[in-house]
CHARMM internal coordinates of N, CA and C (Angstrom, degrees):
IC EDIT
DIST 1 N 1 CA 1.4500
DIST 1 CA 1 C 1.5255
ANGL 1 N 1 CA 1 C 111.94
DIST 1 C 2 N 1.3073
ANGL 1 CA 1 C 2 N 117.77
DIHE 1 N 1 CA 1 C 2 N -19.36
DIST 2 N 2 CA 1.4621
ANGL 1 C 2 N 2 CA 119.83
DIHE 1 CA 1 C 2 N 2 CA 178.96
DIST 2 CA 2 C 1.5265
ANGL 2 N 2 CA 2 C 112.02
DIHE 1 C 2 N 2 CA 2 C -70.86
DIST 2 C 3 N 1.3060
ANGL 2 CA 2 C 3 N 116.58
DIHE 2 N 2 CA 2 C 3 N -24.79
DIST 3 N 3 CA 1.4571
ANGL 2 C 3 N 3 CA 120.05
DIHE 2 CA 2 C 3 N 3 CA -179.03
DIST 3 CA 3 C 1.5196
ANGL 3 N 3 CA 3 C 113.38
DIHE 2 C 3 N 3 CA 3 C -79.23
DIST 3 C 4 N 1.3046
ANGL 3 CA 3 C 4 N 117.87
DIHE 3 N 3 CA 3 C 4 N -21.40
DIST 4 N 4 CA 1.4594
ANGL 3 C 4 N 4 CA 120.86
DIHE 3 CA 3 C 4 N 4 CA -176.38
DIST 4 CA 4 C 1.5287
ANGL 4 N 4 CA 4 C 113.06
DIHE 3 C 4 N 4 CA 4 C -57.09
DIST 4 C 5 N 1.3350
ANGL 4 CA 4 C 5 N 120.70
DIHE 4 N 4 CA 4 C 5 N -45.58
DIST 5 N 5 CA 1.4678
ANGL 4 C 5 N 5 CA 118.94
DIHE 4 CA 4 C 5 N 5 CA 177.38
DIST 5 CA 5 C 1.5286
ANGL 5 N 5 CA 5 C 113.11
DIHE 4 C 5 N 5 CA 5 C -63.82
DIST 5 C 6 N 1.3169
ANGL 5 CA 5 C 6 N 116.95
DIHE 5 N 5 CA 5 C 6 N -26.82
DIST 6 N 6 CA 1.4588
ANGL 5 C 6 N 6 CA 120.02
DIHE 5 CA 5 C 6 N 6 CA 178.03
DIST 6 CA 6 C 1.5250
ANGL 6 N 6 CA 6 C 111.98
DIHE 5 C 6 N 6 CA 6 C -80.69
DIST 6 C 7 N 1.3077
ANGL 6 CA 6 C 7 N 116.68
DIHE 6 N 6 CA 6 C 7 N -34.45
DIST 7 N 7 CA 1.4566
ANGL 6 C 7 N 7 CA 120.87
DIHE 6 CA 6 C 7 N 7 CA -178.06
DIST 7 CA 7 C 1.5228
ANGL 7 N 7 CA 7 C 113.62
DIHE 6 C 7 N 7 CA 7 C -84.04
DIST 7 C 8 N 1.2968
ANGL 7 CA 7 C 8 N 118.54
DIHE 7 N 7 CA 7 C 8 N -23.91
DIST 8 N 8 CA 1.4681
ANGL 7 C 8 N 8 CA 121.72
DIHE 7 CA 7 C 8 N 8 CA -176.86
DIST 8 CA 8 C 1.5314
ANGL 8 N 8 CA 8 C 112.72
DIHE 7 C 8 N 8 CA 8 C -55.97
DIST 8 C 9 N 1.3458
ANGL 8 CA 8 C 9 N 120.20
DIHE 8 N 8 CA 8 C 9 N -46.59
DIST 9 N 9 CA 1.4698
ANGL 8 C 9 N 9 CA 118.61
DIHE 8 CA 8 C 9 N 9 CA 178.10
DIST 9 CA 9 C 1.5299
ANGL 9 N 9 CA 9 C 112.67
DIHE 8 C 9 N 9 CA 9 C -64.03
DIST 9 C 10 N 1.3232
ANGL 9 CA 9 C 10 N 117.55
DIHE 9 N 9 CA 9 C 10 N -36.95
DIST 10 N 10 CA 1.4635
ANGL 9 C 10 N 10 CA 120.17
DIHE 9 CA 9 C 10 N 10 CA 178.43
DIST 10 CA 10 C 1.5233
ANGL 10 N 10 CA 10 C 111.52
DIHE 9 C 10 N 10 CA 10 C -66.58
DIST 10 C 11 N 1.3038
ANGL 10 CA 10 C 11 N 116.52
DIHE 10 N 10 CA 10 C 11 N -38.96
DIST 11 N 11 CA 1.4626
ANGL 10 C 11 N 11 CA 120.59
DIHE 10 CA 10 C 11 N 11 CA 177.38
DIST 11 CA 11 C 1.5246
ANGL 11 N 11 CA 11 C 110.21
DIHE 10 C 11 N 11 CA 11 C -65.71
DIST 11 C 12 N 1.3162
ANGL 11 CA 11 C 12 N 116.94
DIHE 11 N 11 CA 11 C 12 N -41.30
DIST 12 N 12 CA 1.4675
ANGL 11 C 12 N 12 CA 120.72
DIHE 11 CA 11 C 12 N 12 CA 178.60
DIST 12 CA 12 C 1.5274
ANGL 12 N 12 CA 12 C 110.84
DIHE 11 C 12 N 12 CA 12 C -63.78
DIST 12 C 13 N 1.3264
ANGL 12 CA 12 C 13 N 117.35
DIHE 12 N 12 CA 12 C 13 N -43.31
DIST 13 N 13 CA 1.4685
ANGL 12 C 13 N 13 CA 121.23
DIHE 12 CA 12 C 13 N 13 CA 178.38
DIST 13 CA 13 C 1.5247
ANGL 13 N 13 CA 13 C 109.99
DIHE 12 C 13 N 13 CA 13 C -62.21
DIST 13 C 14 N 1.3184
ANGL 13 CA 13 C 14 N 117.18
DIHE 13 N 13 CA 13 C 14 N -43.75
DIST 14 N 14 CA 1.4628
ANGL 13 C 14 N 14 CA 121.61
DIHE 13 CA 13 C 14 N 14 CA 178.94
DIST 14 CA 14 C 1.5214
ANGL 14 N 14 CA 14 C 110.90
DIHE 13 C 14 N 14 CA 14 C -59.41
DIST 14 C 15 N 1.3201
ANGL 14 CA 14 C 15 N 117.60
DIHE 14 N 14 CA 14 C 15 N -46.04
DIST 15 N 15 CA 1.4624
ANGL 14 C 15 N 15 CA 120.84
DIHE 14 CA 14 C 15 N 15 CA -178.32
DIST 15 CA 15 C 1.5235
ANGL 15 N 15 CA 15 C 112.07
DIHE 14 C 15 N 15 CA 15 C -66.45
DIST 15 C 16 N 1.3247
ANGL 15 CA 15 C 16 N 117.00
DIHE 15 N 15 CA 15 C 16 N -39.53
DIST 16 N 16 CA 1.4675
ANGL 15 C 16 N 16 CA 120.42
DIHE 15 CA 15 C 16 N 16 CA 178.28
DIST 16 CA 16 C 1.5235
ANGL 16 N 16 CA 16 C 110.38
DIHE 15 C 16 N 16 CA 16 C -65.84
DIST 16 C 17 N 1.3371
ANGL 16 CA 16 C 17 N 117.45
DIHE 16 N 16 CA 16 C 17 N -45.43
DIST 17 N 17 CA 1.4633
ANGL 16 C 17 N 17 CA 120.47
DIHE 16 CA 16 C 17 N 17 CA 177.99
DIST 17 CA 17 C 1.5242
ANGL 17 N 17 CA 17 C 111.48
DIHE 16 C 17 N 17 CA 17 C -62.47
DIST 17 C 18 N 1.3116
ANGL 17 CA 17 C 18 N 116.79
DIHE 17 N 17 CA 17 C 18 N -42.11
DIST 18 N 18 CA 1.4599
ANGL 17 C 18 N 18 CA 121.45
DIHE 17 CA 17 C 18 N 18 CA 179.17
DIST 18 CA 18 C 1.5241
ANGL 18 N 18 CA 18 C 110.68
DIHE 17 C 18 N 18 CA 18 C -60.25
DIST 18 C 19 N 1.3146
ANGL 18 CA 18 C 19 N 117.06
DIHE 18 N 18 CA 18 C 19 N -49.67
DIST 19 N 19 CA 1.4659
ANGL 18 C 19 N 19 CA 121.10
DIHE 18 CA 18 C 19 N 19 CA -179.10
DIST 19 CA 19 C 1.5254
ANGL 19 N 19 CA 19 C 111.24
DIHE 18 C 19 N 19 CA 19 C -64.29
DIST 19 C 20 N 1.3217
ANGL 19 CA 19 C 20 N 117.50
DIHE 19 N 19 CA 19 C 20 N -44.98
DIST 20 N 20 CA 1.4652
ANGL 19 C 20 N 20 CA 120.91
DIHE 19 CA 19 C 20 N 20 CA -178.78
DIST 20 CA 20 C 1.5247
ANGL 20 N 20 CA 20 C 111.09
DIHE 19 C 20 N 20 CA 20 C -63.64
DIST 20 C 21 N 1.3166
ANGL 20 CA 20 C 21 N 117.13
DIHE 20 N 20 CA 20 C 21 N -42.27
DIST 21 N 21 CA 1.4605
ANGL 20 C 21 N 21 CA 120.44
DIHE 20 CA 20 C 21 N 21 CA -179.29
DIST 21 CA 21 C 1.5258
ANGL 21 N 21 CA 21 C 111.24
DIHE 20 C 21 N 21 CA 21 C -67.18
DIST 21 C 22 N 1.3225
ANGL 21 CA 21 C 22 N 117.72
DIHE 21 N 21 CA 21 C 22 N -42.86
DIST 22 N 22 CA 1.4644
ANGL 21 C 22 N 22 CA 119.85
DIHE 21 CA 21 C 22 N 22 CA 179.55
DIST 22 CA 22 C 1.5228
ANGL 22 N 22 CA 22 C 111.76
DIHE 21 C 22 N 22 CA 22 C -66.42
DIST 22 C 23 N 1.3134
ANGL 22 CA 22 C 23 N 117.45
DIHE 22 N 22 CA 22 C 23 N -40.26
DIST 23 N 23 CA 1.4683
ANGL 22 C 23 N 23 CA 120.54
DIHE 22 CA 22 C 23 N 23 CA 177.70
DIST 23 CA 23 C 1.5221
ANGL 23 N 23 CA 23 C 110.25
DIHE 22 C 23 N 23 CA 23 C -64.19
DIST 23 C 24 N 1.3301
ANGL 23 CA 23 C 24 N 117.01
DIHE 23 N 23 CA 23 C 24 N -44.05
DIST 24 N 24 CA 1.4616
ANGL 23 C 24 N 24 CA 120.43
DIHE 23 CA 23 C 24 N 24 CA 178.81
DIST 24 CA 24 C 1.5259
ANGL 24 N 24 CA 24 C 110.65
DIHE 23 C 24 N 24 CA 24 C -63.84
DIST 24 C 25 N 1.3182
ANGL 24 CA 24 C 25 N 117.20
DIHE 24 N 24 CA 24 C 25 N -41.09
DIST 25 N 25 CA 1.4632
ANGL 24 C 25 N 25 CA 121.19
DIHE 24 CA 24 C 25 N 25 CA 179.32
DIST 25 CA 25 C 1.5250
ANGL 25 N 25 CA 25 C 110.96
DIHE 24 C 25 N 25 CA 25 C -61.77
DIST 25 C 26 N 1.3141
ANGL 25 CA 25 C 26 N 117.40
DIHE 25 N 25 CA 25 C 26 N -42.51
DIST 26 N 26 CA 1.4636
ANGL 25 C 26 N 26 CA 121.12
DIHE 25 CA 25 C 26 N 26 CA -179.54
DIST 26 CA 26 C 1.5276
ANGL 26 N 26 CA 26 C 110.93
DIHE 25 C 26 N 26 CA 26 C -66.99
DIST 26 C 27 N 1.3007
ANGL 26 CA 26 C 27 N 117.70
DIHE 26 N 26 CA 26 C 27 N -40.10
DIST 27 N 27 CA 1.4711
ANGL 26 C 27 N 27 CA 121.50
DIHE 26 CA 26 C 27 N 27 CA -175.81
DIST 27 CA 27 C 1.5274
ANGL 27 N 27 CA 27 C 113.52
DIHE 26 C 27 N 27 CA 27 C -79.86
DIST 27 C 28 N 1.3092
ANGL 27 CA 27 C 28 N 117.96
DIHE 27 N 27 CA 27 C 28 N -23.98
DIST 28 N 28 CA 1.4631
ANGL 27 C 28 N 28 CA 121.61
DIHE 27 CA 27 C 28 N 28 CA -175.39
DIST 28 CA 28 C 1.5314
ANGL 28 N 28 CA 28 C 109.80
DIHE 27 C 28 N 28 CA 28 C -81.13
DIST 28 C 29 N 1.3551
ANGL 28 CA 28 C 29 N 117.48
DIHE 28 N 28 CA 28 C 29 N 126.80
DIST 29 N 29 CA 1.4652
ANGL 28 C 29 N 29 CA 119.28
DIHE 28 CA 28 C 29 N 29 CA -177.26
DIST 29 CA 29 C 1.5313
ANGL 29 N 29 CA 29 C 113.35
DIHE 28 C 29 N 29 CA 29 C -70.05
DIST 29 C 30 N 1.3336
ANGL 29 CA 29 C 30 N 118.20
DIHE 29 N 29 CA 29 C 30 N -31.10
DIST 30 N 30 CA 1.4645
ANGL 29 C 30 N 30 CA 120.87
DIHE 29 CA 29 C 30 N 30 CA -177.99
DIST 30 CA 30 C 1.5215
ANGL 30 N 30 CA 30 C 109.91
DIHE 29 C 30 N 30 CA 30 C -134.78
DIST 30 C 31 N 1.3208
ANGL 30 CA 30 C 31 N 115.29
DIHE 30 N 30 CA 30 C 31 N 146.27
DIST 31 N 31 CA 1.4599
ANGL 30 C 31 N 31 CA 121.82
DIHE 30 CA 30 C 31 N 31 CA 175.48
DIST 31 CA 31 C 1.5197
ANGL 31 N 31 CA 31 C 108.49
DIHE 30 C 31 N 31 CA 31 C -134.55
DIST 31 C 32 N 1.3093
ANGL 31 CA 31 C 32 N 115.81
DIHE 31 N 31 CA 31 C 32 N 167.49
DIST 32 N 32 CA 1.4644
ANGL 31 C 32 N 32 CA 120.29
DIHE 31 CA 31 C 32 N 32 CA 173.44
DIST 32 CA 32 C 1.5199
ANGL 32 N 32 CA 32 C 107.23
DIHE 31 C 32 N 32 CA 32 C -85.68
DIST 32 C 33 N 1.3034
ANGL 32 CA 32 C 33 N 116.39
DIHE 32 N 32 CA 32 C 33 N 98.52
DIST 33 N 33 CA 1.4601
ANGL 32 C 33 N 33 CA 121.57
DIHE 32 CA 32 C 33 N 33 CA -175.97
DIST 33 CA 33 C 1.5128
ANGL 33 N 33 CA 33 C 110.09
DIHE 32 C 33 N 33 CA 33 C 106.46
DIST 33 C 34 N 1.3238
ANGL 33 CA 33 C 34 N 115.98
DIHE 33 N 33 CA 33 C 34 N 169.93
DIST 34 N 34 CA 1.4672
ANGL 33 C 34 N 34 CA 119.46
DIHE 33 CA 33 C 34 N 34 CA -177.66
DIST 34 CA 34 C 1.5280
ANGL 34 N 34 CA 34 C 112.51
DIHE 33 C 34 N 34 CA 34 C -69.22
DIST 34 C 35 N 1.3219
ANGL 34 CA 34 C 35 N 114.63
DIHE 34 N 34 CA 34 C 35 N 139.24
DIST 35 N 35 CA 1.4697
ANGL 34 C 35 N 35 CA 119.58
DIHE 34 CA 34 C 35 N 35 CA -179.03
DIST 35 CA 35 C 1.5229
ANGL 35 N 35 CA 35 C 112.07
DIHE 34 C 35 N 35 CA 35 C -61.63
DIST 35 C 36 N 1.3246
ANGL 35 CA 35 C 36 N 117.53
DIHE 35 N 35 CA 35 C 36 N -37.99
DIST 36 N 36 CA 1.4604
ANGL 35 C 36 N 36 CA 119.92
DIHE 35 CA 35 C 36 N 36 CA -178.22
DIST 36 CA 36 C 1.5254
ANGL 36 N 36 CA 36 C 110.66
DIHE 35 C 36 N 36 CA 36 C -62.60
DIST 36 C 37 N 1.3426
ANGL 36 CA 36 C 37 N 116.96
DIHE 36 N 36 CA 36 C 37 N -37.34
DIST 37 N 37 CA 1.4668
ANGL 36 C 37 N 37 CA 119.92
DIHE 36 CA 36 C 37 N 37 CA 179.68
DIST 37 CA 37 C 1.5231
ANGL 37 N 37 CA 37 C 110.61
DIHE 36 C 37 N 37 CA 37 C -68.33
DIST 37 C 38 N 1.3376
ANGL 37 CA 37 C 38 N 116.76
DIHE 37 N 37 CA 37 C 38 N -40.73
DIST 38 N 38 CA 1.4628
ANGL 37 C 38 N 38 CA 119.44
DIHE 37 CA 37 C 38 N 38 CA 177.13
DIST 38 CA 38 C 1.5212
ANGL 38 N 38 CA 38 C 110.50
DIHE 37 C 38 N 38 CA 38 C -65.48
DIST 38 C 39 N 1.3208
ANGL 38 CA 38 C 39 N 117.15
DIHE 38 N 38 CA 38 C 39 N -37.82
DIST 39 N 39 CA 1.4624
ANGL 38 C 39 N 39 CA 119.78
DIHE 38 CA 38 C 39 N 39 CA 177.37
DIST 39 CA 39 C 1.5207
ANGL 39 N 39 CA 39 C 112.17
DIHE 38 C 39 N 39 CA 39 C -60.97
DIST 39 C 40 N 1.3231
ANGL 39 CA 39 C 40 N 116.53
DIHE 39 N 39 CA 39 C 40 N -42.91
DIST 40 N 40 CA 1.4655
ANGL 39 C 40 N 40 CA 120.04
DIHE 39 CA 39 C 40 N 40 CA 177.15
DIST 40 CA 40 C 1.5239
ANGL 40 N 40 CA 40 C 111.38
DIHE 39 C 40 N 40 CA 40 C -65.05
DIST 40 C 41 N 1.3325
ANGL 40 CA 40 C 41 N 116.44
DIHE 40 N 40 CA 40 C 41 N -42.90
DIST 41 N 41 CA 1.4694
ANGL 40 C 41 N 41 CA 119.95
DIHE 40 CA 40 C 41 N 41 CA 179.96
DIST 41 CA 41 C 1.5236
ANGL 41 N 41 CA 41 C 110.77
DIHE 40 C 41 N 41 CA 41 C -63.03
DIST 41 C 42 N 1.3211
ANGL 41 CA 41 C 42 N 116.35
DIHE 41 N 41 CA 41 C 42 N -43.55
DIST 42 N 42 CA 1.4664
ANGL 41 C 42 N 42 CA 120.35
DIHE 41 CA 41 C 42 N 42 CA 179.98
DIST 42 CA 42 C 1.5236
ANGL 42 N 42 CA 42 C 110.25
DIHE 41 C 42 N 42 CA 42 C -62.56
DIST 42 C 43 N 1.3160
ANGL 42 CA 42 C 43 N 116.60
DIHE 42 N 42 CA 42 C 43 N -42.96
DIST 43 N 43 CA 1.4630
ANGL 42 C 43 N 43 CA 120.58
DIHE 42 CA 42 C 43 N 43 CA -174.30
DIST 43 CA 43 C 1.5260
ANGL 43 N 43 CA 43 C 113.65
DIHE 42 C 43 N 43 CA 43 C -75.62
DIST 43 C 44 N 1.3348
ANGL 43 CA 43 C 44 N 117.40
DIHE 43 N 43 CA 43 C 44 N -33.69
DIST 44 N 44 CA 1.4606
ANGL 43 C 44 N 44 CA 118.65
DIHE 43 CA 43 C 44 N 44 CA -168.69
DIST 44 CA 44 C 1.5283
ANGL 44 N 44 CA 44 C 115.72
DIHE 43 C 44 N 44 CA 44 C -114.53
DIST 44 C 45 N 1.3113
ANGL 44 CA 44 C 45 N 119.20
DIHE 44 N 44 CA 44 C 45 N -5.63
DIST 45 N 45 CA 1.4642
ANGL 44 C 45 N 45 CA 119.36
DIHE 44 CA 44 C 45 N 45 CA -178.53
DIST 45 CA 45 C 1.5254
ANGL 45 N 45 CA 45 C 109.46
DIHE 44 C 45 N 45 CA 45 C -108.78
DIST 45 C 46 N 1.2777
ANGL 45 CA 45 C 46 N 116.26
DIHE 45 N 45 CA 45 C 46 N 53.29
DIST 46 N 46 CA 1.4599
ANGL 45 C 46 N 46 CA 124.52
DIHE 45 CA 45 C 46 N 46 CA 173.01
DIST 46 CA 46 C 1.5199
ANGL 46 N 46 CA 46 C 112.22
DIHE 45 C 46 N 46 CA 46 C 39.77
DIST 46 C 47 N 1.3049
ANGL 46 CA 46 C 47 N 118.01
DIHE 46 N 46 CA 46 C 47 N -134.53
DIST 47 N 47 CA 1.4595
ANGL 46 C 47 N 47 CA 121.94
DIHE 46 CA 46 C 47 N 47 CA -175.84
DIST 47 CA 47 C 1.5293
ANGL 47 N 47 CA 47 C 111.74
DIHE 46 C 47 N 47 CA 47 C -78.15
DIST 47 C 48 N 1.3311
ANGL 47 CA 47 C 48 N 117.19
DIHE 47 N 47 CA 47 C 48 N -20.51
DIST 48 N 48 CA 1.4606
ANGL 47 C 48 N 48 CA 120.46
DIHE 47 CA 47 C 48 N 48 CA -175.95
DIST 48 CA 48 C 1.5238
ANGL 48 N 48 CA 48 C 113.00
DIHE 47 C 48 N 48 CA 48 C -78.41
DIST 48 C 49 N 1.3175
ANGL 48 CA 48 C 49 N 118.77
DIHE 48 N 48 CA 48 C 49 N -26.69
DIST 49 N 49 CA 1.4613
ANGL 48 C 49 N 49 CA 121.49
DIHE 48 CA 48 C 49 N 49 CA 177.44
DIST 49 CA 49 C 1.5208
ANGL 49 N 49 CA 49 C 112.55
DIHE 48 C 49 N 49 CA 49 C -62.69
DIST 49 C 50 N 1.3449
ANGL 49 CA 49 C 50 N 118.53
DIHE 49 N 49 CA 49 C 50 N -53.59
DIST 50 N 50 CA 1.4649
ANGL 49 C 50 N 50 CA 119.18
DIHE 49 CA 49 C 50 N 50 CA 176.72
DIST 50 CA 50 C 1.5287
ANGL 50 N 50 CA 50 C 113.07
DIHE 49 C 50 N 50 CA 50 C -61.70
DIST 50 C 51 N 1.3254
ANGL 50 CA 50 C 51 N 117.24
DIHE 50 N 50 CA 50 C 51 N -39.18
DIST 51 N 51 CA 1.4695
ANGL 50 C 51 N 51 CA 119.59
DIHE 50 CA 50 C 51 N 51 CA 178.74
DIST 51 CA 51 C 1.5246
ANGL 51 N 51 CA 51 C 111.03
DIHE 50 C 51 N 51 CA 51 C -64.08
DIST 51 C 52 N 1.3286
ANGL 51 CA 51 C 52 N 117.53
DIHE 51 N 51 CA 51 C 52 N -42.72
DIST 52 N 52 CA 1.4648
ANGL 51 C 52 N 52 CA 120.87
DIHE 51 CA 51 C 52 N 52 CA 178.08
DIST 52 CA 52 C 1.5234
ANGL 52 N 52 CA 52 C 110.49
DIHE 51 C 52 N 52 CA 52 C -62.38
DIST 52 C 53 N 1.3273
ANGL 52 CA 52 C 53 N 117.07
DIHE 52 N 52 CA 52 C 53 N -39.94
DIST 53 N 53 CA 1.4655
ANGL 52 C 53 N 53 CA 119.80
DIHE 52 CA 52 C 53 N 53 CA 178.28
DIST 53 CA 53 C 1.5240
ANGL 53 N 53 CA 53 C 110.88
DIHE 52 C 53 N 53 CA 53 C -62.05
DIST 53 C 54 N 1.3255
ANGL 53 CA 53 C 54 N 116.97
DIHE 53 N 53 CA 53 C 54 N -47.27
DIST 54 N 54 CA 1.4641
ANGL 53 C 54 N 54 CA 119.29
DIHE 53 CA 53 C 54 N 54 CA -178.88
DIST 54 CA 54 C 1.5271
ANGL 54 N 54 CA 54 C 111.79
DIHE 53 C 54 N 54 CA 54 C -66.02
DIST 54 C 55 N 1.3144
ANGL 54 CA 54 C 55 N 118.15
DIHE 54 N 54 CA 54 C 55 N -32.59
DIST 55 N 55 CA 1.4626
ANGL 54 C 55 N 55 CA 120.68
DIHE 54 CA 54 C 55 N 55 CA -178.99
DIST 55 CA 55 C 1.5256
ANGL 55 N 55 CA 55 C 113.10
DIHE 54 C 55 N 55 CA 55 C -82.72
DIST 55 C 56 N 1.3404
ANGL 55 CA 55 C 56 N 117.87
DIHE 55 N 55 CA 55 C 56 N -39.37
DIST 56 N 56 CA 1.4576
ANGL 55 C 56 N 56 CA 120.52
DIHE 55 CA 55 C 56 N 56 CA -170.60
DIST 56 CA 56 C 1.5241
ANGL 56 N 56 CA 56 C 115.06
DIHE 55 C 56 N 56 CA 56 C -121.54
DIST 56 C 57 N 1.3066
ANGL 56 CA 56 C 57 N 119.31
DIHE 56 N 56 CA 56 C 57 N -21.98
DIST 57 N 57 CA 1.4553
ANGL 56 C 57 N 57 CA 121.07
DIHE 56 CA 56 C 57 N 57 CA -170.64
DIST 57 CA 57 C 1.5075
ANGL 57 N 57 CA 57 C 116.15
DIHE 56 C 57 N 57 CA 57 C -90.41
DIST 57 C 58 N 1.3146
ANGL 57 CA 57 C 58 N 116.68
DIHE 57 N 57 CA 57 C 58 N -25.62
DIST 58 N 58 CA 1.4628
ANGL 57 C 58 N 58 CA 119.45
DIHE 57 CA 57 C 58 N 58 CA -176.55
DIST 58 CA 58 C 1.5164
ANGL 58 N 58 CA 58 C 110.38
DIHE 57 C 58 N 58 CA 58 C -73.10
DIST 58 C 59 N 1.3228
ANGL 58 CA 58 C 59 N 115.47
DIHE 58 N 58 CA 58 C 59 N 137.32
DIST 59 N 59 CA 1.4560
ANGL 58 C 59 N 59 CA 121.32
DIHE 58 CA 58 C 59 N 59 CA 176.05
DIST 59 CA 59 C 1.5231
ANGL 59 N 59 CA 59 C 109.00
DIHE 58 C 59 N 59 CA 59 C -77.66
DIST 59 C 60 N 1.3079
ANGL 59 CA 59 C 60 N 116.72
DIHE 59 N 59 CA 59 C 60 N 158.30
DIST 60 N 60 CA 1.4668
ANGL 59 C 60 N 60 CA 121.24
DIHE 59 CA 59 C 60 N 60 CA -176.70
DIST 60 CA 60 C 1.5240
ANGL 60 N 60 CA 60 C 113.89
DIHE 59 C 60 N 60 CA 60 C -79.54
DIST 60 C 61 N 1.2999
ANGL 60 CA 60 C 61 N 117.84
DIHE 60 N 60 CA 60 C 61 N 5.99
DIST 61 N 61 CA 1.4713
ANGL 60 C 61 N 61 CA 120.58
DIHE 60 CA 60 C 61 N 61 CA -178.51
DIST 61 CA 61 C 1.4947
ANGL 61 N 61 CA 61 C 112.22
DIHE 60 C 61 N 61 CA 61 C -66.43
END
COOR INIT
IC SEED 1 N 1 CA 1 C
IC BUILD
């Protein structure tokens, strides 16, 4: 139970990044690479999936 106050902000950041990345992926007409692969990466690669999408997956449009 001592870890919960330390983990709560990390969990909140993860959920916000996950939601923001998935919403952006759905709304964006083009990405660098297949959308389904980015969706899997965002959903299953913890905090690094959404960060990788924002850094490398978004198209310049």
